[in-house]
N, C-alpha and C positions, 0 to 999 in steps of 0.2 A: 244367241244360244242361251238357254236358261242355265242358271248357276245350280250346281248340285253339291250336296253335302258329303258325298263319298263315292265309292266304287263298289259295284257288284260284279264278280267274275262269273261269266257263263262258261259252259263246257269248252267253247272255242279258246278261251283264255288259258284254261288248264292244258288243253291239247298243244297250244303254242308253247307254253312253258316246257311241256314234256319233249317237244322237238328242239328245245334250246333256242327258240326265237329271241333274237337280241332285243327287238323292239318291246316284246312282252316283258322281258326281264328288266329292261331299262325303265319301263313304265312302273313296274312293281317296286323297284328300288326308289324311284322318285316319290311314289305314293307314301312309302314308309318313311322316307326322309322328311316329308312334310306332315307327318303324323296321321296320315290316312291309313286306316286298317281296312283293307278290302274285305268284303263279305262274300262268302261262298255258300250258297244253299247246299245242304247235304246231298240232295238229289243230283246236283251238278258234280259233286265230288264222286259219287257212286258211278255216274256215267263216264267220267274221265278215267277212273280206274278200270272200268269195264272195257274201254276201247283203246287205251294207250299202254304200250309196253314199258315206258320209262316212268314207273311209279316213284322212283327216287327223286326225280325232278319235280313231280307233282307234290310230293311230301315237302320238298324244300320250299316251294311256293306257299303251301298251306301253313308252314311254320310262321309266316308273317301275315296270316289272314285269320278272320273270324269265321269258322264254319258254323253256319246257322242251323240249328235243329229244325226238324220238320215234324211237329207234333200233330195231334188231331185237328186243332184249329187251322193250322197251316194246310193240312191235307184238304180240309173242306174248302178253304179259300181258293186254293190252286185247282182243285177239281171243278168247282163252280166256274171259275174263270176259264178253264180249258173247254168246258161245255159251251160257254157263251162265245168263246173264240173259234169254236168248231175245229179244234185241233186235238190230236192225241199226244202232242209233244209236251209232256208234263215238265220236262227239264227247261225248255224255253219259257213256258208259262211261269214256272217257279222263279226263274231269273227275273222276268218282268215284274212279277208281284213283289219280290224283295226290293227291286229298284224303286218301285213306286212307294212302298212302305217306308223306305229309308231316304227318300228323295236323293237317289244316287244315280250316277251314270253307269252304263253297262259296258264291260269289255268282253267282246264275244265276236263270233263270226256273224255276219248279217243274216237275219232270219225273219221271214214274214210273220211267224208266230209271235216273236218278241214284240214287234210293232203293234200287231192286232191286240194283244193282251194289254199292252201299255195304254193304247187308245181307249179300251173299254174301262180302264181304271182312271181315265182322265189325266194320265201322266205323260207329258211330252218326253219321249225317249231320246236321251242323249247317249249315243253309242260310239265307242271306239272300236273299230274293226281290226282284228289281228288275223 
């Protein structure tokens, strides 16, 4: 398994945190203990708040994370990658794109769109499923 420099949280990670998933919270605490600040693409955060009623738990998780802005350049990269991946799942593509750019592992639910986008970027996806 390749070594990664950090973690990117996908929407599955935020949903697990909102549900109070013990494994997710243990992983998050361990990352912070070892000086790893997880990255959360802002589109992931938006989707989590759209779909989860426990926003207070999401906010608690985000307090220890770096929410990454999604400007014009990021929109172009993700839009192009989504088109090449033949998917409309911009959240999954943004997660893969951030992981490739930061040489990071992904914490998320398993999704084919994540793997396809990572492969197109030449990034071997290391994924921790929650």
